[in-house]
C-alpha positions as CSV (number, residue, x, y, z in Angstrom):
1,M,168.1,40.1,61.3
2,S,164.6,40.9,60.2
3,T,163.2,40.3,56.7
4,V,163.3,44.0,55.8
5,E,167.0,44.2,56.7
6,L,167.7,41.1,54.7
7,L,166.0,42.5,51.7
8,A,167.9,45.8,52.1
9,W,171.1,43.8,52.1
10,L,170.5,42.2,48.7
11,P,172.5,43.7,45.9
12,V,170.0,45.3,43.6
13,H,170.4,48.1,41.2
14,G,167.9,50.7,42.1
15,H,165.2,50.6,44.7
16,I,162.4,47.9,44.9
17,D,159.1,49.1,46.2
18,W,157.6,46.1,48.1
19,G,154.3,47.9,48.6
20,S,152.3,48.0,51.8
21,V,150.4,45.5,53.9
22,P,147.0,46.6,52.5
23,D,148.4,46.2,48.9
24,W,149.5,42.6,49.7
25,F,146.1,41.8,51.3
26,G,144.3,43.2,48.3
27,G,146.5,41.2,45.8
28,L,145.9,38.0,47.8
29,G,142.2,38.7,48.0
30,T,142.0,39.2,44.2
31,V,143.9,35.9,43.5
32,G,141.7,34.1,46.0
33,T,138.5,35.4,44.4
34,L,139.7,34.3,40.9
35,L,140.6,30.9,42.2
36,F,137.2,30.5,43.9
37,G,135.4,31.6,40.7
38,V,137.3,29.0,38.6
39,L,136.7,26.2,41.0
40,S,133.0,27.1,41.3
41,L,132.6,27.1,37.5
42,R,134.4,23.8,37.2
43,R,132.1,22.2,39.9
44,E,129.0,23.6,38.0
45,I,130.2,22.2,34.7
46,R,130.7,18.7,36.3
47,A,127.2,18.9,37.9
48,R,125.6,19.7,34.5
49,R,127.4,16.9,32.8
50,R,126.2,14.5,35.4
51,E,122.6,15.7,35.0
52,D,122.9,15.4,31.2
53,R,124.1,11.8,31.5
54,A,121.3,11.0,33.9
55,A,118.7,12.5,31.7
56,R,120.0,10.7,28.6
57,A,119.9,7.4,30.5
58,R,116.4,7.9,31.9
59,Q,114.7,5.9,29.1
60,A,117.4,3.2,29.0
61,R,116.9,2.4,32.7
62,L,113.3,1.6,32.0
63,V,114.2,-1.2,29.5
64,S,114.9,-4.5,31.1
65,T,115.1,-8.2,30.3
66,S,114.6,-11.6,31.9
67,T,115.9,-14.8,30.3
68,R,114.9,-18.4,30.5
69,I,116.5,-21.4,28.8
70,E,114.0,-23.2,26.5
71,G,115.6,-26.5,25.5
72,G,119.1,-27.1,24.4
73,G,119.5,-24.3,21.8
74,V,116.9,-21.5,22.5
75,L,116.7,-18.7,25.0
76,R,113.4,-17.0,25.7
77,V,114.1,-13.4,26.5
78,R,111.3,-11.2,27.8
79,V,112.0,-7.6,27.0
80,T,110.1,-5.0,29.0
81,N,109.9,-1.3,27.9
82,D,108.4,0.6,30.8
83,S,109.3,4.0,29.2
84,D,106.9,6.3,27.4
85,G,108.8,6.0,24.0
86,P,109.7,3.2,21.7
87,V,113.1,1.5,21.5
88,F,114.6,0.4,18.2
89,D,117.0,-2.1,16.7
90,L,117.2,-4.6,19.5
91,T,120.0,-7.2,19.5
92,A,120.6,-9.9,22.1
93,T,123.9,-11.5,22.9
94,P,123.6,-14.5,25.2
95,R,125.9,-15.0,28.1
96,V,125.8,-18.3,30.0
97,R,127.4,-19.3,33.3
98,A,128.4,-22.9,34.1
99,G,128.3,-22.4,37.8
100,G,130.5,-21.1,40.5
101,D,132.6,-18.0,39.8
102,D,133.9,-19.0,36.4
103,G,132.4,-15.9,34.8
104,D,130.1,-15.5,31.8
105,V,130.8,-17.2,28.5
106,V,129.5,-15.4,25.3
107,V,127.5,-17.8,23.1
108,G,127.2,-17.4,19.3
109,V,123.7,-16.5,18.0
110,T,122.3,-18.0,14.8
111,A,118.8,-16.3,14.8
112,V,116.7,-13.8,16.9
113,T,113.0,-13.8,16.3
114,G,110.6,-11.3,17.8
115,P,110.1,-7.5,17.6
116,V,113.7,-6.6,17.0
117,D,112.9,-3.5,14.9
118,R,110.7,-1.6,17.4
119,L,109.2,-2.1,20.8
120,N,106.7,0.5,21.8
121,G,106.6,2.1,25.2
122,H,104.7,0.4,28.1
123,R,104.9,-2.9,26.3
124,D,106.8,-6.2,26.8
125,S,107.5,-8.8,24.3
126,E,109.5,-12.0,23.8
127,L,112.5,-12.6,21.8
128,F,113.6,-16.1,20.9
129,V,117.4,-16.4,20.6
130,T,118.6,-19.4,18.8
131,V,122.2,-20.2,19.7
132,D,125.0,-21.9,17.9
133,R,124.4,-25.6,17.4
134,A,127.7,-26.5,19.0
135,V,126.3,-25.2,22.4
136,D,123.9,-27.2,24.6
137,L,122.3,-24.7,26.9
138,T,120.9,-27.3,29.3
139,G,124.5,-27.8,30.6
140,F,124.7,-24.3,32.0
141,A,123.5,-23.1,35.4
142,S,122.1,-19.7,34.2
143,A,121.8,-17.5,31.2
144,T,121.5,-13.8,30.7
145,V,121.6,-11.6,27.6
146,E,123.4,-8.4,26.8
147,L,120.6,-6.3,25.2
148,C,121.6,-3.5,22.8
149,F,119.0,-1.0,21.6
150,T,118.5,2.5,20.4
151,D,116.3,4.9,22.4
152,Q,114.0,7.5,20.9
153,Q,116.7,10.2,21.0
154,G,119.0,8.0,18.8
155,N,121.4,6.9,21.6
156,R,122.6,3.4,21.4
157,W,122.6,1.5,24.7
158,R,123.9,-1.8,26.1
159,R,122.5,-3.5,29.2
160,R,123.6,-6.8,30.6
161,G,120.9,-8.4,32.8
162,A,120.0,-6.0,35.7
163,T,123.1,-3.9,35.5
164,E,123.0,-0.1,34.8
165,P,122.7,0.7,31.1
166,E,125.9,1.9,29.3
167,L,126.2,4.0,26.1
168,D,127.2,1.6,23.3
169,L,130.0,3.2,21.4
170,G,130.6,0.2,19.2
171,V,129.2,-0.7,15.8
172,E,126.5,1.6,14.5
173,P,123.1,0.0,14.1
174,S,121.3,-0.3,10.8
175,G,120.1,2.8,9.1
176,R,116.4,1.6,9.2
177,R,116.1,1.6,13.0
178,L,114.9,5.1,13.7
179,R,111.8,6.4,11.9
180,L,111.0,9.7,13.5
181,P,108.4,12.1,12.1
182,W,111.0,14.7,11.0
183,R,113.4,12.0,9.5
184,R,112.1,10.4,6.4
185,G,113.7,7.4,4.7
């Protein structure tokens, strides 16, 4: 029994016109074209979002740190801004490692001295991070800092050691950080 005989056997009131083979191919072609268009548009939107994220992170990738333990309670952090524009509102959160694979331990900060309000482009400077008195840094194998800063577009970034910078969606920085020519106050 062929498909046409089977369809003719179905009890249907009236007659159903199943069309012709060219109509079916035309319908399938239309659906395929729409599906291809939607998938192409979706791929293009994803590519543009990736490019936007990469462009936004361009300046943040050019800001780096190196850390050295200076005595029992002070970290010397060299911040290098190799970008063309300044960065603002720098904060440093020390992370120390005892050795092995124990992971990082966040250490409390009592004071940060140095250019925390602004670091111009193509400059490097030193921050001195004084840690909580209960912590003796000489007992740790290594120290890094998680540097948070605001780029010249107003994006807040977080970067730990040499890792890739991430957008910092946490606490907003102070209102005094960004002094652009078109924003007074």
